[in-house]
LUMZA-695684 format. One line per field, with one value per residue (C-alpha): residue number from 0; x, y, z. Coordinates in nm, 2 decimals. Layout:
BEGIN
n NUM|...
east X|...
north Y|...
up Z|...
//
This chain:
BEGIN
n 0|1|2|3|4|5|6|7|8|9|10|11|12|13|14|15|16|17|18|19|20|21|22|23|24|25|26|27|28|29|30|31|32|33|34|35|36|37|38|39|40|41|42|43|44|45|46|47|48|49|50|51|52|53|54|55|56|57|58|59|60|61|62|63|64|65|66|67|68|69|70|71|72|73|74|75|76|77|78|79|80|81|82|83|84|85|86|87|88|89|90|91|92|93|94|95|96|97|98|99|100|101|102|103|104|105|106|107|108|109|110|111|112|113|114|115|116|117|118|119|120|121|122|123|124|125|126|127|128|129|130|131|132|133|134|135|136|137|138|139|140|141|142|143|144|145|146|147|148|149|150|151|152|153|154|155|156|157|158|159|160|161|162|163|164|165|166|167|168|169|170|171|172|173|174|175|176|177|178|179|180|181|182|183|184|185|186|187|188|189|190|191|192|193|194|195|196|197|198|199|200|201|202|203|204|205|206|207|208|209|210|211|212|213|214|215|216|217|218|219|220|221|222|223|224|225|226|227|228|229|230|231|232|233|234|235|236|237|238|239|240|241|242|243|244|245|246|247|248|249|250|251|252|253|254|255|256|257|258|259|260|261|262|263|264|265|266|267|268|269|270|271|272|273|274|275|276|277|278|279|280|281|282|283|284|285|286|287|288|289|290|291|292|293|294|295|296|297|298|299|300|301|302|303|304|305|306|307|308|309|310|311|312|313|314|315|316|317|318|319|320|321|322|323|324|325|326|327|328|329|330|331|332|333|334|335|336|337|338|339|340|341|342|343|344|345|346|347|348|349|350|351|352|353|354|355|356|357|358|359|360|361|362|363|364|365|366|367|368|369|370|371|372|373|374|375|376|377|378|379|380|381|382|383|384|385|386|387|388|389|390|391|392|393|394|395|396|397|398|399|400|401|402|403|404|405|406|407|408|409|410|411|412|413|414|415|416|417|418|419|420|421|422|423|424|425|426|427|428|429|430|431|432|433|434|435|436|437|438|439|440|441|442|443|444|445|446|447|448|449|450|451|452|453|454|455|456|457|458|459|460|461|462|463|464|465|466|467|468|469|470|471|472|473|474|475|476|477|478|479|480|481|482|483|484|485|486|487|488|489|490|491|492|493|494|495|496|497|498|499|500|501|502|503|504|505|506|507|508|509|510|511|512|513|514|515|516|517|518|519|520|521|522|523|524|525|526|527|528|529|530|531|532|533|534|535|536|537|538|539|540|541|542|543|544|545|546|547|548|549|550|551|552|553|554|555|556|557|558|559|560|561|562|563|564|565|566|567|568|569|570|571|572|573|574|575|576|577|578|579|580|581|582|583|584|585|586|587|588|589|590|591|592|593|594|595|596|597|598|599|600|601|602|603|604|605|606|607|608|609|610|611|612|613|614|615|616|617|618|619|620|621|622|623|624|625|626|627|628|629|630|631|632|633|634|635|636|637|638|639|640|641|642|643|644|645|646|647|648|649|650|651|652|653|654|655|656|657|658|659|660|661|662|663|664|665|666|667|668|669|670|671|672|673|674|675|676|677|678|679|680|681|682|683|684|685|686|687|688|689|690|691|692|693|694|695|696|697|698|699|700|701|702|703|704|705|706|707|708|709|710|711|712|713|714|715|716|717|718|719|720|721|722|723|724|725|726|727|728|729|730|731|732|733|734|735|736|737|738|739|740|741|742|743|744|745|746|747|748|749|750|751|752|753|754|755|756|757|758|759|760
east 15.69|15.95|16.23|16.49|16.35|16.57|16.33|16.13|15.80|15.48|15.37|15.04|14.94|14.66|14.42|14.65|14.87|14.60|14.31|14.07|14.04|13.97|13.63|13.44|13.11|13.09|13.05|13.29|13.61|13.65|13.70|13.75|13.83|13.74|13.92|13.80|13.77|14.01|14.28|14.43|14.68|14.82|14.94|15.23|15.56|15.81|15.94|16.30|16.24|16.29|16.02|16.12|15.82|15.51|15.70|16.00|16.14|16.50|16.54|16.81|17.02|17.03|16.80|16.58|16.24|16.06|15.68|15.56|15.21|15.21|15.13|15.43|15.36|15.71|15.80|16.01|15.84|15.90|16.27|16.25|16.09|16.36|16.62|16.48|16.47|16.82|16.96|16.87|16.88|17.24|17.19|17.39|17.20|17.26|17.07|16.75|16.44|16.09|15.74|15.40|15.14|14.81|14.50|14.57|14.46|14.79|14.92|14.66|14.91|14.78|15.05|15.08|14.69|14.50|14.67|14.64|14.90|14.87|14.92|15.30|15.24|15.43|15.79|15.67|15.43|15.63|15.99|15.98|15.79|16.00|16.32|16.19|16.12|16.47|16.63|16.42|16.55|16.91|16.87|16.71|16.98|17.24|17.11|17.07|17.43|17.55|17.38|17.54|17.89|17.88|17.98|17.79|17.55|17.68|18.02|17.88|17.88|17.65|17.72|17.67|17.46|17.74|17.75|18.11|18.27|18.60|18.77|18.74|18.72|18.41|18.14|17.81|17.61|17.25|17.20|17.40|17.18|16.86|16.97|17.07|16.72|16.87|16.70|16.37|16.33|15.99|15.90|15.59|15.47|15.61|15.94|15.95|15.87|16.15|16.41|16.68|16.72|17.02|17.08|17.14|17.51|17.52|17.35|17.53|17.23|16.98|17.10|17.27|17.14|17.15|17.03|16.65|16.54|16.25|16.44|16.58|16.25|16.08|16.35|16.37|16.00|15.96|15.77|15.40|15.16|14.78|14.76|15.01|14.80|14.73|14.51|14.46|14.12|14.04|13.81|13.84|13.60|13.57|13.34|13.08|13.02|12.73|12.77|12.70|12.97|12.75|12.37|12.27|12.10|12.08|11.74|11.82|12.11|12.09|12.38|12.27|12.57|12.80|12.70|12.86|13.20|13.41|13.48|13.19|13.05|12.81|12.71|12.68|12.48|12.63|12.41|12.65|12.52|12.82|12.72|13.06|12.94|12.61|12.50|12.79|12.78|13.08|13.13|13.30|13.49|13.78|14.04|14.07|14.06|13.73|13.58|13.66|13.49|13.19|13.17|13.17|12.90|12.66|12.37|12.29|12.02|12.04|11.84|12.07|11.96|11.97|12.31|12.25|12.26|12.54|12.82|13.14|12.95|12.66|12.89|13.07|12.75|12.63|12.96|12.92|12.57|12.68|12.96|12.74|12.52|12.61|12.51|12.65|12.94|13.13|13.42|13.77|13.95|13.78|14.05|13.95|13.69|13.78|13.46|13.53|13.90|13.80|13.60|13.90|14.16|14.35|14.30|14.08|14.14|13.91|13.96|13.82|14.04|13.93|14.06|13.92|13.85|14.16|14.22|14.48|14.55|14.83|14.99|14.88|14.50|14.26|14.24|14.14|14.12|13.86|13.84|13.60|13.75|13.46|13.34|13.65|13.69|14.03|14.12|14.44|14.50|14.73|14.55|14.63|14.37|14.34|14.15|13.86|13.89|13.83|13.49|13.41|13.48|13.28|12.99|13.00|13.01|12.73|12.96|13.11|13.42|13.62|13.59|13.78|14.15|14.33|14.66|14.85|15.05|15.30|15.12|15.19|15.11|14.85|14.86|14.55|14.35|14.41|14.27|13.94|13.82|13.58|13.78|13.71|13.33|13.30|13.56|13.39|13.03|13.16|13.34|13.04|12.81|13.03|13.16|13.53|13.81|13.77|14.02|13.88|14.10|13.98|14.05|14.21|13.86|13.70|13.98|13.95|13.57|13.52|13.80|13.75|13.88|14.03|13.71|13.63|13.69|13.60|13.77|13.69|13.96|13.93|14.22|14.27|14.59|14.67|14.84|15.20|15.07|15.06|14.81|14.55|14.26|14.19|13.87|13.87|13.58|13.66|13.38|13.42|13.30|13.40|13.60|13.67|13.32|13.23|13.43|13.18|13.44|13.36|13.72|13.84|13.62|13.70|13.47|13.39|13.51|13.16|13.02|12.79|12.91|13.20|13.36|13.59|13.93|14.09|13.92|14.06|14.40|14.66|14.43|14.53|14.88|15.17|15.16|15.06|14.73|14.53|14.19|14.15|13.85|13.82|13.48|13.46|13.15|13.03|12.91|12.65|12.60|12.96|12.97|12.71|12.78|13.16|13.25|13.58|13.89|14.23|14.46|14.83|14.86|14.47|14.34|14.67|14.69|14.40|14.41|14.78|14.69|14.46|14.66|14.99|14.85|14.66|14.98|15.15|14.85|14.87|15.24|15.20|14.92|15.15|15.45|15.66|15.87|15.65|15.94|16.03|15.66|15.62|15.92|15.77|15.45|15.65|15.74|15.66|15.42|15.17|15.06|15.30|15.61|15.86|15.66|15.70|16.08|16.12|15.91|16.09|16.42|16.30|16.20|16.55|16.70|16.50|16.57|16.94|16.97|16.76|16.94|16.60|16.65|17.02|16.99|16.83|16.60|16.52|16.20|15.91|16.07|16.00|16.05|15.78|15.78|15.56|15.61|15.38|15.35|15.14|15.00|14.81|14.93|15.00|15.20|15.36|15.63|15.80|15.86|15.93|15.95|16.10|15.96|16.13|15.90|15.91|15.58|15.55|15.32|15.07|15.04|15.22|15.41|15.74|15.85|16.23|16.32|16.17|16.39|16.24|16.37|16.22|16.29|16.26|16.39|16.56|16.63|16.64|16.74|16.88|16.85|16.49|16.40|16.54|16.35|16.02|16.05|16.15|15.85|15.61|15.73|15.66|15.32|15.25|15.36|15.13|14.84|14.92|14.97|14.82|14.57|14.19|13.89|13.54|13.19|12.91|12.58|12.69|12.99|13.37|13.45|13.82|13.87|14.24|14.57|14.48|14.22|14.36|14.71|14.97|15.31|15.51|15.88|15.94|15.78|16.02|16.18|16.51|16.44|16.68|16.63|16.77|16.70|16.73|16.81|16.83|16.78|16.43|16.14|16.12|15.86|15.68|15.82|15.58|15.33|15.44|15.62|15.30|15.12|15.38|15.45|15.12|15.12|15.49|15.43|15.13|15.33|15.61|15.38|15.26|15.62|15.70|15.40|15.17|14.90|14.73|14.59|14.34|14.23|14.40|14.51|14.67|14.61|14.77|14.43|14.39|14.74|14.70|14.37|14.53|14.86|14.94|15.02
north 7.45|7.65|7.41|7.70|7.80|7.65|7.66|7.35|7.50|7.39|7.63|7.81|7.79|7.97|7.82|7.86|7.58|7.33|7.17|6.98|6.75|6.45|6.34|6.13|6.12|6.30|5.96|5.75|5.71|5.81|5.56|5.80|6.16|6.44|6.75|7.11|7.22|7.47|7.46|7.11|7.21|7.45|7.16|7.08|7.15|7.38|7.22|7.26|7.03|6.66|6.47|6.09|6.04|6.22|6.21|6.43|6.67|6.77|7.13|7.27|7.38|7.02|7.05|6.75|6.82|6.52|6.57|6.38|6.24|6.18|6.43|6.56|6.62|6.63|6.26|6.39|6.16|6.41|6.39|6.02|6.00|6.22|6.00|5.68|5.85|5.99|5.65|5.51|5.83|5.89|6.25|6.46|6.51|6.89|6.90|6.75|6.95|6.85|6.96|6.84|6.71|6.87|6.65|6.64|6.29|6.22|6.17|5.90|5.65|5.31|5.14|5.37|5.43|5.71|6.00|5.88|5.90|5.66|5.31|5.35|5.28|5.55|5.42|5.06|5.10|5.36|5.23|5.00|5.26|5.55|5.34|5.24|5.60|5.70|5.42|5.51|5.87|5.75|5.52|5.80|6.05|5.79|5.72|6.09|6.15|5.86|6.01|6.36|6.22|5.95|5.67|5.34|5.39|5.07|5.24|5.53|5.56|5.78|5.94|6.28|6.42|6.34|6.09|6.00|5.80|5.67|5.57|5.90|6.12|6.28|6.38|6.55|6.68|6.62|6.99|6.94|6.64|6.82|7.13|6.91|6.77|6.43|6.27|6.15|5.79|5.69|5.37|5.16|5.00|4.67|4.83|4.99|4.65|4.49|4.73|4.56|4.78|4.80|4.54|4.66|4.62|4.86|5.14|5.47|5.69|5.45|5.39|5.73|6.00|6.29|6.63|6.64|6.87|7.02|7.14|7.46|7.61|7.49|7.66|7.99|8.04|8.01|7.68|7.73|7.54|7.56|7.83|8.04|8.08|8.44|8.54|8.92|9.04|8.72|8.71|8.49|8.25|8.12|7.83|7.81|7.44|7.28|7.13|6.79|6.62|6.50|6.51|6.86|7.11|7.49|7.62|7.99|8.24|8.58|8.79|9.13|9.15|9.01|9.30|9.54|9.38|9.58|9.39|9.15|9.03|8.74|8.45|8.13|7.83|7.52|7.31|7.01|6.76|6.54|6.49|6.57|6.83|6.91|7.21|7.45|7.83|8.02|8.39|8.57|8.88|9.09|8.96|8.63|8.83|8.99|8.67|8.51|8.81|8.78|8.41|8.46|8.72|8.50|8.36|8.02|7.78|7.41|7.10|6.86|6.57|6.19|6.18|6.46|6.23|6.00|5.96|5.75|5.54|5.48|5.39|5.14|4.99|4.94|4.78|4.53|4.45|4.39|4.17|3.94|3.88|3.56|3.69|4.03|4.13|3.95|3.71|3.85|3.53|3.19|2.91|2.59|2.57|2.76|2.67|2.30|2.36|2.56|2.26|2.03|2.30|2.26|2.62|2.90|3.28|3.56|3.93|4.26|4.54|4.89|5.21|5.56|5.81|5.98|6.31|6.38|6.75|6.83|7.16|7.32|7.34|7.24|7.51|7.55|7.83|7.83|8.05|8.03|8.15|8.14|7.77|7.64|7.59|7.61|7.46|7.53|7.29|7.03|6.70|6.33|6.20|6.43|6.18|6.18|6.53|6.68|6.49|6.64|6.99|6.94|6.80|7.10|7.34|7.15|7.12|6.84|6.72|6.78|7.15|7.13|7.21|7.12|7.28|7.06|7.24|7.13|6.98|7.09|6.75|6.50|6.18|6.06|6.38|6.53|6.21|6.40|6.70|6.87|7.20|7.24|7.24|7.57|7.74|7.64|7.73|8.06|8.16|8.07|8.28|8.59|8.58|8.60|8.37|8.27|8.12|7.92|7.84|7.62|7.73|7.46|7.41|7.36|7.11|6.89|6.88|6.82|6.57|6.26|6.07|5.72|5.55|5.40|5.03|4.72|4.39|4.05|3.79|3.43|3.19|2.82|2.63|2.27|2.09|2.20|2.56|2.57|2.81|2.60|2.84|3.21|3.41|3.77|4.03|4.37|4.63|4.98|5.25|5.17|5.48|5.34|5.25|5.61|5.71|5.53|5.37|5.00|4.91|5.00|4.73|4.37|4.07|3.88|3.52|3.42|3.59|3.81|4.12|4.36|4.46|4.74|4.55|4.88|4.82|4.46|4.46|4.32|4.06|3.83|3.80|3.57|3.35|2.98|2.91|2.62|2.75|3.13|3.34|3.72|3.90|4.26|4.42|4.76|4.99|5.18|5.42|5.51|5.53|5.79|5.99|6.00|5.99|5.82|5.85|5.70|5.80|5.71|5.33|5.28|4.93|4.79|5.06|4.88|4.53|4.47|4.62|4.33|4.06|4.13|4.18|3.85|3.66|3.79|3.68|3.33|3.31|3.41|3.15|2.88|2.99|3.08|3.38|3.60|3.67|3.30|3.21|3.44|3.29|2.95|3.08|3.23|2.91|3.01|2.73|2.73|3.08|3.23|3.13|3.41|3.66|3.50|3.45|3.82|3.92|3.67|3.84|4.18|4.05|3.90|4.23|4.43|4.19|4.19|4.58|4.62|4.35|4.17|3.89|3.96|4.21|4.22|4.51|4.70|4.63|4.80|4.79|4.56|4.50|4.40|4.29|4.30|4.23|4.33|4.31|4.63|4.77|4.52|4.16|4.18|4.49|4.41|4.60|4.39|4.57|4.47|4.67|4.62|4.87|4.94|5.09|5.18|5.16|5.34|5.21|5.48|5.31|5.59|5.46|5.60|5.47|5.47|5.33|5.21|4.98|4.93|4.70|4.71|4.53|4.78|4.56|4.83|5.15|5.46|5.73|5.58|5.91|5.96|5.60|5.63|5.97|5.82|5.52|5.73|5.96|5.67|5.51|5.83|5.87|5.52|5.62|5.92|5.72|5.45|5.67|6.03|6.09|6.04|6.22|6.17|6.21|6.38|6.49|6.42|6.64|6.60|6.75|6.82|7.15|7.23|7.10|7.18|6.90|6.68|6.60|6.44|6.34|6.63|6.67|6.62|6.28|6.16|5.83|5.71|5.56|5.31|5.20|4.90|4.91|4.58|4.64|4.32|4.43|4.29|4.50|4.84|4.84|5.13|5.30|5.59|5.40|5.05|5.15|5.33|5.00|4.80|5.04|5.03|4.65|4.64|4.90|4.72|4.39|4.57|4.71|4.35|4.24|4.53|4.53|4.24|4.47|4.37|4.67|4.63|4.98|5.27|5.51|5.34|5.53|5.52|5.43|5.13|5.01|5.06|4.87|4.58|4.56|4.25|4.30
up 8.72|8.52|8.49|8.53|8.87|9.14|9.43|9.51|9.62|9.45|9.19|9.22|8.86|8.67|8.42|8.14|8.29|8.37|8.18|8.39|8.66|8.84|8.74|9.00|9.15|9.49|9.65|9.45|9.26|8.91|8.64|8.35|8.28|8.03|7.92|7.93|7.56|7.45|7.73|7.72|7.46|7.71|7.91|7.69|7.84|7.68|7.36|7.47|7.78|7.76|7.94|7.95|8.18|8.31|8.64|8.55|8.30|8.22|8.12|7.88|8.18|8.29|8.60|8.66|8.81|8.95|9.01|9.31|9.29|9.67|9.95|10.12|10.49|10.63|10.54|10.25|10.00|9.72|9.78|9.80|9.47|9.33|9.48|9.33|8.98|9.03|9.10|8.75|8.56|8.67|8.76|9.00|9.31|9.31|8.98|9.12|9.20|9.32|9.24|9.35|9.11|9.04|8.99|8.62|8.51|8.35|8.70|8.77|8.65|8.54|8.74|9.05|9.06|9.22|9.39|9.75|10.03|10.32|10.45|10.42|10.06|9.88|9.85|9.84|9.56|9.36|9.38|9.08|8.85|8.94|8.90|8.54|8.46|8.56|8.36|8.05|8.08|8.10|7.80|7.59|7.69|7.61|7.26|7.20|7.31|7.10|6.79|6.86|6.92|6.65|6.88|6.98|7.27|7.43|7.48|7.69|8.06|8.27|8.59|8.77|8.48|8.24|7.95|7.88|7.59|7.75|7.42|7.24|7.57|7.42|7.67|7.69|7.99|8.03|7.94|7.62|7.51|7.58|7.40|7.10|7.06|7.01|7.30|7.15|7.25|7.41|7.58|7.58|7.89|7.78|7.70|8.04|8.20|8.01|8.13|8.35|8.67|8.89|9.15|9.51|9.49|9.19|9.38|9.43|9.54|9.70|10.06|10.09|10.32|10.07|10.16|10.15|9.86|10.04|10.35|10.22|10.12|10.43|10.65|10.45|10.44|10.06|10.07|10.03|10.25|10.21|10.48|10.29|9.97|9.87|9.58|9.51|9.64|9.82|10.12|10.43|10.59|10.95|11.02|11.28|11.37|11.56|11.90|11.75|11.55|11.28|11.19|11.31|11.09|11.10|11.19|11.18|11.16|11.32|11.17|11.31|11.54|11.27|11.04|11.29|11.24|11.00|10.67|10.72|10.38|10.44|10.64|10.43|10.56|10.39|10.18|10.13|9.89|9.95|10.31|10.43|10.66|10.84|11.03|10.93|10.87|10.72|10.81|10.53|10.58|10.43|10.68|10.88|11.20|11.10|10.98|11.33|11.49|11.27|11.33|11.70|11.66|11.47|11.66|11.51|11.63|11.56|11.54|11.70|11.49|11.56|11.72|11.97|12.28|12.16|12.40|12.44|12.68|12.46|12.17|12.38|12.51|12.16|12.06|12.34|12.23|11.88|11.97|12.17|11.87|11.69|11.34|11.35|11.13|10.86|10.87|10.75|10.85|10.88|10.92|11.10|11.37|11.69|11.87|11.84|11.94|12.25|12.37|12.38|12.49|12.81|12.89|12.74|12.79|12.71|12.72|12.60|12.46|12.40|12.24|12.27|12.01|11.89|11.71|11.43|11.53|11.28|11.35|11.03|11.09|10.81|10.53|10.17|9.93|9.65|9.34|9.04|8.71|8.48|8.48|8.64|9.01|9.15|9.49|9.68|9.97|10.10|10.05|10.08|9.84|9.54|9.33|9.59|9.70|9.36|9.36|9.70|9.59|9.26|9.46|9.70|9.39|9.21|8.89|8.68|8.84|8.52|8.58|8.91|8.92|9.24|9.33|9.57|9.85|10.11|10.41|10.76|10.90|10.77|10.94|10.76|10.84|10.50|10.33|10.38|10.20|10.44|10.45|10.09|10.13|10.31|10.09|9.77|9.89|10.04|9.72|9.51|9.74|9.75|9.40|9.49|9.61|9.97|10.20|10.49|10.80|11.08|11.43|11.66|11.81|11.47|11.39|11.70|11.73|11.36|11.31|11.12|11.41|11.49|11.61|11.95|11.93|12.13|12.06|12.22|12.19|12.30|12.28|12.36|12.43|12.46|12.75|12.63|12.61|12.23|12.08|11.91|11.86|11.85|11.78|11.74|11.71|11.60|11.66|11.52|11.29|10.93|10.81|10.46|10.39|10.46|10.15|9.92|9.71|9.65|9.54|9.89|10.05|10.08|10.01|10.33|10.34|10.45|10.14|10.35|10.16|10.15|10.47|10.57|10.59|10.71|11.04|11.09|10.91|11.16|11.29|11.00|11.16|11.08|11.38|11.30|11.45|11.31|11.41|11.36|11.31|11.28|11.26|11.15|11.31|11.21|11.50|11.30|11.60|11.61|11.23|11.22|11.53|11.50|11.12|11.13|10.92|10.88|11.16|11.12|11.13|11.09|11.21|11.32|11.58|11.76|11.62|11.73|12.06|12.12|11.93|12.09|12.43|12.42|12.30|12.61|12.82|12.67|12.73|13.09|13.15|12.99|13.20|12.90|12.81|12.59|12.34|12.30|12.28|11.98|11.82|11.85|11.68|11.39|11.23|10.88|10.82|10.52|10.42|10.68|10.49|10.44|10.63|10.96|10.93|10.85|11.15|11.38|11.27|11.36|11.71|11.76|11.65|11.89|12.18|12.11|12.09|12.41|12.60|12.67|12.91|12.97|13.26|13.60|13.63|13.95|14.13|13.96|13.62|13.33|12.96|12.72|12.37|12.06|11.69|11.41|11.03|10.97|10.75|10.54|10.53|10.15|10.20|10.54|10.72|10.97|11.30|11.66|11.98|12.33|12.58|12.91|13.18|13.55|13.74|14.07|14.35|14.26|13.91|13.74|13.44|13.31|12.96|13.00|12.65|12.33|12.12|11.77|11.49|11.14|10.83|10.53|10.26|10.05|10.23|10.02|10.27|10.60|10.81|10.69|10.77|11.12|11.17|11.05|11.27|11.58|11.51|11.46|11.78|11.97|11.80|11.93|12.28|12.26|12.17|12.43|12.72|12.67|12.40|12.46|12.32|12.46|12.31|12.51|12.39|12.04|12.05|12.11|12.45|12.39|12.20|12.23|12.36|12.72|12.73|12.45|12.55|12.32|12.43|12.56|12.52|12.89|12.85|12.58|12.65|12.49|12.14|11.99|11.62|11.43|11.06|10.86|10.49|10.31|9.96|9.93|9.79|9.98|10.26|10.44|10.74|10.82|11.03|11.14|11.45|11.56|11.61|11.80|12.09|12.29|12.33|12.41|12.68|12.82|12.83|13.01|13.27|13.34|13.38|13.60|13.83|13.75|13.62|13.30|13.12|12.84|12.75|12.57|12.67|12.97|13.30|13.64|13.79|13.57|13.64|14.01|14.02|13.85|14.03|14.22|14.59
//
């Protein structure tokens, strides 16, 4: 981006600004990169700019432009990265700008890793590196100013983009130092690591709700999303998808009616070697409206393939069959001997918990624009996993990945959906077929029926307690499709503890909780039928969205069977023993905070109303975010449930932007409510039945409860906030329903019929 331009929209750059890109096999993650001969020298920034780090540059007018290597889908992560840099750099906030990274390999940082946005990892995993980048810039500018002013660097102070020498009253702005050319210091990785960063008590920017840098352009219409991309002379593509989600093939295409549509160019049958899509056809025309008309006019016949008869019922039946097999799956947790403990337990409880297929449905439908410039393929799209998506685009084009240049755009919603690159395949193959740039936009129907959905899951949980009601054993089987295995990236899989081979830990995270249980087994079981028929993806909160549904529901069931208050029972299990030291205490604190804010146990509720609790450590245990919820519900005699209030407490460690944290937690809680109560997709004859928001029904504004949020900021390492609250809401609601009506619900979404059928007289 031109450092003098004061907007914050991602630049749509031409080849002269880029060199090459992410080299990775179509099925795996890249380990190395290569440049395109003759153009890499064009990557050099203007010599008058000072670039202390690959992640930001300071122009001669003093503007600081931070390049964000994460996808920004409304969570303001670009602005957050700028705020972290700004704190250590000492810049004035009004001087800060943001830009989105391309897939240039220089942005695949050895510390920060691949360009992937998910798991609530971004702030957590980038805080230290971006802080050090900012501090390095401050030190380099200070040395440059010291040389220019002829004073010792140690006597200079930096604040609000000014470097001041108090004794002599000399001062230089960042702009002055950059223009002087005196800022030249560079840092080795070891020198960066050795920098002493500010302590929380020294922060002046971190912890302040500064204006988000992306808001002006998003409100005045200048921000460019993937759907906004315009290339002179481009055509448009509308996809025709088969009635089967995956596995169908095209037998024939009759385009005679489509040829009568004005502006029709060609019907392209996809030949996708990456196996991202099957059975797709793209109608290409001069406008999107004409492309849609042409697509509707195409007569396509299909072979439905091996999944043509698959249904939600058959997937669930297969899950139950697999769960009953003693040798299926691999162990994710294998502590102690639950089977032996069950034999001596005073009481044993068993329950099955299920979740349905769920769809992402972001407001901006999937889209991508592809253009070949000579040997170089340019892709314009908003994407959460640029490192992998470049490989998909290359595989679709049949070219070396180093010849793919990806232009990152703002995302109109992602939630895990844009971790996948299916939208790039029809754009690439259509552009190749017609010899011009092609923008492909999915209809809402395309988007819903071809989503990489949250999978249908079955979980069987068995628990044993002793005579005092203490939990002594728990076994937990999780049966689902394995979305991360589908990516074909070995590094994203986890060795099983029983050494039976790698497993997809993203399907069982959360089952390795922080409660102390001496005998604890967790088995990850792949439902191959679901894996093939419903290719699954990562939907906001991933596995903890279903594992904590089962864990936190079962903990409540155990507490009820033992005659104990479910909140106090949890507190007794969060004793911090052994491997749970530290984490259990932080989780217990969030539970106590949520209970206090909600008034749990301190007020008498009307008949038919109840409060329920849950506390979670999602996402992964190693990158936990400590979150608790108290749900207040009212249950009518008909079984209808009204969620009156959600009280959420979360331990974020270090909070960068308080208002944004609260917004994210509120949004995540409402997303969790939507999944818990309203969202359900079903598979019939191999296809998703729900095609738009009339049949797939997320939370509506009229169904909004009151949401109260308590943020615990204790100066520890920053945790993630985008997803954890999603995972805690459903079990809290289920537990509240039990306390209000005696009905124990074990399937998501929760329906009035299920509640009424289980209500106590």
